[in-house]
N, C-alpha and C positions, 0 to 999 in steps of 0.2 A: 088633386093637391090643395091643402087648406090655404084660406086665405091667409093666415099669420105666414104660413112656409112660402105662399108665394112671395108676399112682401118681404122677409127674409132673403130668399134666393136675389131678389131684384137688388137688395141692398149689397149682398156679396159681389155681383156682376159691377154695380157702382164703382165701388172700391177696387176691383181689379183693373176697369176702364180709367178710372182716376190716375193711379200708379204708373199703369203705362202710359196715358196720356202726358204724364209730366215730363216722363223720362225722355219721349219722344221731342216735346218741345224744348227740353234743354238742348237735346244734340241738335234740333231742327235750328234753332235762334242762334246757336254758335257760343252759347254759355260753357257748354261742356269743353269746347276746343280752348276758350278761355282759360278754363280751370284746370283740365290736363294734360300734361305733356302727348306729342304726335306720336311718340313710339310706344310700344306695347299694344295691349289689345283693351285699353281702357274706354278707351272712346267707343270702341265696337260693341263693347260690352253694355255698354248704356243703352244702344239703340237696338242691340238683340234684345235686352231683356225688358225695354217698351212694347216692343214688338209681339214679344211672348204673353206679357202681362194682359195686353190689348185681346190678342187671337183668343187665351184661354177664357176671358170675358164673353166675347162674342159667343164662344162654343156654352158658355154657360149660359147666354141668354137664349141661343135658339134652341136648347133641351130644356127649356123650363117645363114644358107639359110630360114631359118624359116621367114613366111609371119606375117606382123604384123596382130593382132586382127582386124577383120573387122566392129567392133561395133559401130554404129551411124555414118556411112560414108555417106554424103550427095550430090546428085548430084543437086544442087539447078539451076534451071532457072527461072529467077526472070521476065520471060514476062507476065505481066497481072496476077501475083501470078500461075503460073503453075507450083506446086515444085512437082518435081517426086522423090521419098525418097525410096533410096533402103535402108532399115535396117536390115540389113541381120544380121542374129547372135544376134540381140538385142531384137526387140519387135516382129517381124514376121509381122508386119504391113504394109499394103499399105496405104499410107496417101496422101489422099485428104485432103486438108486445108479447111475444112468445119467449121475452126472458133473453130479449137479443137488445144492442143498441143500435140507436138510429144514425143516419150519415152525418148527423150534424155532432155526435158526439157529444149528448149531454150527460152527463153524470147525475141520474136520478139517484136518489137517499130514498128508497121505497122500505116502507116496515111492513113485510110480506108475512101474511099468514097463511100459509098454502097447504091446502088440502087437494094430494093430488089421489086422483082416481084412475089410475093408467090399467086400460084395456089394450095391449096389445095385439095387435092384428101381425099382417105381415110386414116384415122387413123392420121400419121404425115407427109405422104408422101407431103414433101415441094418441090415445084418445084423451087430451088434459082437460081436466075440469081446476080448474084454478079459482079458489075464492080468495080474492086479492084485497087485503086493505093498504091501502097505498098514504103514507106520509111524504107530501114532497115538500122538503127542506132545502133551501139554497138554490133552488130551480124557478127564476126568475123568467117566465114565457111572456116579455114584453115588447114583441117585434115592432109593435105599430108605430110606422113613420121611420125607423131606422135613424132618429136623430144623431145628427154628426157635426160638431164644432160648437163653438163657444155662442156662436150668432144663433143656434137653432136649438140649443140645450138648455141657455139663460132664459130668465125671465127678459121684459123689458128694459129693466134699471141696467141689466147685464149688459144688455145688447148696447144700447144708447153708449154706456160707457166705452165699450171695446169699440163702436163704431169713432168714438171721439178719438182715440188713442191711435185707430189706422189715420184716421183723414184731417183731424185738425192740425198736428205739427207739419204735414206735410203740405197741405194747404196754405199754411200760416208762410213756411220757409219760400217756398216758391213766389207767392206773392210779393214778401216782404224783404227778400234778401238780395240785397246790391250787388252791381258788379264790380266790384272794385271795395278796396281796402278802405276804412274811415281813417283818418289823419292819427286818432288815436292807436289805433291797432298798427300803422304804419310805424309811428314813435316806437310803440312796446317790442317792436322786432327789431330794434336797433339802429334806428335812421340817424342818431344824431350821436350814436359812439361808435363808427366802423373803425375796423384795424384795416387800415392799409398795408399792413405786412403781413395780411394774411395770404394765404397761397391754396385756399380751399380749390378754386378753381381757375386759378392765373393761367394754367396752361391753354385753358379753350378762348379765355380772353387777352391772352399777353397778344399785343402788337407785335412782336417779334417772331409770334408764331403763323400770323397770319399770310396766307396764300399770296402771291404774287399779284397784282391788280392785271386783270387783263386789257391791252390797249385799249380795246372798245369800250371799258368801263371807265376810265379814266384820261379822256381826252381833252384835260381843263390844261388851260394855260392863262395865268392870272392877267388881268386886263389891262394892266400897266406896261407886261411885257412884249416887246415887237414880236412880230412874228418871224420865225428861223427861218434864215435863207437857205434855198435848196443846196443839198451838198455838190459842189464840186467834181467832176471827174479827172482824177489824178492818175497819170501812167507812171508805175514806180519809178523812181530814179529821175523823174522831169522836176523842173523848176516849178516855184510855187505858182499858183495862176494870177495872174495881173487883174487888181481892180484898180477903178478910179478912186481916187482921195478925195475929190471932190467934183461935182458934174462939171463938167466943162474941162477939168485935168485932166492930164493922159495917167494912165494906169501904172503903177508901180508896185513891184512884188511886197513891199512893207507893208501895204495896205490890206494885203492878203487875211482874211478871217482867222485866228489863232483856232487850235484845237481847244475842244472845252477842257476845262480843270477839271480835276477829280473832286468829287464831294468831300467835305473834311471828314475826317474819322474820329468817330470818339467810341474806340474801342472796338467790339464786334457788330455794333448798330451803329450806322452811319445815317445822316439826313437822306440819303440818295435810297437807303433800303426802305424809310419811310416812305417816300415818295411811290416806291414801289408797292409796297404793301397794303397802302391803304387810300381808297381813293378821294377826290378832291372835286370840290364844287365848280362853278364855272370861274368864281370867284379867286381859288386858290385855296380854299379853306379845307383842312383833312377832316374826312366825314369819319367820325367816331362815334360810337355807344358809350352810355355812361360806366357800364362795367371795365372798357377798355381803357377810360381814361382813369378810373378808380386803380386798378390794378399798375398803372404807372407807380403808384406813389412808393411802392418796393420794388422797382429797378431803375437802379442808378443810369443805367447805358440811356434807357428810353426817356430819363427825366432829361438827360444832359441835350439828347437830339429833339425833344419836343417842347420844352420850355420856349417861351417867346411864339410860337408857332400860331396860327389861327386854326381855330376848330369850331367844327357846327358840330351839333347834336339836338335830337328830339329826346323830351323827358317830361316827367310830372315835377310839379313844384311845389315846395312848402316853404312858410318862413324858416330861418334860422334862429334856432335857439342856443347855438353855444359860438363861443368868440367873433360875437357881434355888438360888442357894447354901442358902438356907434350907429347900428341900424343900415350898414350899407350892404348886407348879405340877405342873400335867401341862398336854399336848397335843393338842386336838382336829383332826382332820382328814378332808376330803372327797378320792378320788382324781377328778381329771379328765381325761376321754378326747379326745385330739383327732383319732385314727385308729383307733386300735384299743388294745388292754390291753397291748401292748410299750410305749406312747409315752406312758402315763398319769402323772401327777404328782399329788404332794399340794401341797392347799392347805390350809394350816392356820392356828390359831389359839392361842396358849397360855391357859389357863384358870387363875384363880388362887383357892382354897381361904379364904388366910388363915390357915392353919394346916398341917399335916401332911397332904399330899395323902391320898387314901386308895386302897387296890389294887384295880385292875380288870386283867382278862386283857389281856395286848398285842392290839390291834386289836380287841377288842371294841367293840361297839355300844353307845352310850349316849344319854340324853337330857338336856341342860345346858339350865336356867334360871338366868340371872345379869344382871348389870347390866354395861353396857359402858362402858369407859373406855379411855382412851388415854394411853401410856406412851411416851417417848423412850428410844428405846434403841438403842446402836451405830451412831448417827447416822440412825435413821429412825422413824417413826412405828408402834409399834404396837398395832392392835388387842386388846384385852384383855377378857375375860370374868370378873367377879367374881362367883364362885359361889354361889348361893341354894339351889338342889336340884340333884342328878345321880342318876340310877339308869340300871340296866341296859335296854337295850331291843331289840327285832328289828330287823335291817336291813332298808333298805326294798328296794323292788321295783328299783329300779334303783340295786344298789350303787355302781356306778360313775354318774359324772354325764359330761353329753356338751355 
């Protein structure tokens, strides 16, 4: 193998390993998990494509010094049509051109001037005397090297251009692409003009559709509430248990604990439903995701229950650019993915500090605690969090929601 072909071969191996390595890096670093949803085969395809490209590159590297297949290699001597064909590995024939086609099925345009002196012996034993004047047109017997692909067939300017196209965009994207959207990109995806009446994924994030919280998942009682008394054992038909009115006083039935009153009902969704279906922090704050708060803007039943309740959520934050003349607001959001990161869109709600809003780095992660309220703005009902406390926090494991 010539030095040029060796170099071209090594460059081809490098391109394969580079592409495979980038795919494996994106998979192992978790960037693919951040960009693609877990369902489907997309994440696995990145892994196996990377493995396949690396295996192919290593195979080509190990076979660097292998000889080309010797099929249909011709040694043509065109003096009076004396063709000595070495068809090794192809047809295994010793070809003397007696007006027959070769195994490689070449179409020869021969200008034949035949003078046949046939002496017929037994059978078909012809004594052929051929005086051939051959004109080989459109028969290019250039089999040296068997060049394949643009890297081998082009000159060095073409090879350099091809390598630049294969390598430069991939390398630049891998090194410079951030793992999150810029503030401008988020704004262009509709951050500041949400439609709270939208029902695109309301079924998925509606509070009313959440499953009841397991007892172990929400063992929360607000710190200001007294611990509940253990239930008394009452025999059916028996009198109410006697309980002392005050320490040192005799017990009487009038001081017995009264049964808990039912939660106030607001149509088909009640505060008791909210407590059953939404976990609470140890302080009693309802733990909700931003899209869940977002979709309450179009549900009056939930609004009546959630209004005035304390909630806690984690989200990214950006300055507010609408309905913020006094500078008291900011906007928190989460990116929601439909298929992949390219189609992610922000679901956002404004937060109000009641005074000049503090400074936070754009798109940084915060934990917000506050009271939910609803305002009529721009002909729609806007869910708003009146901030009690806000602090920086780390991004959750799944920065994008699916």
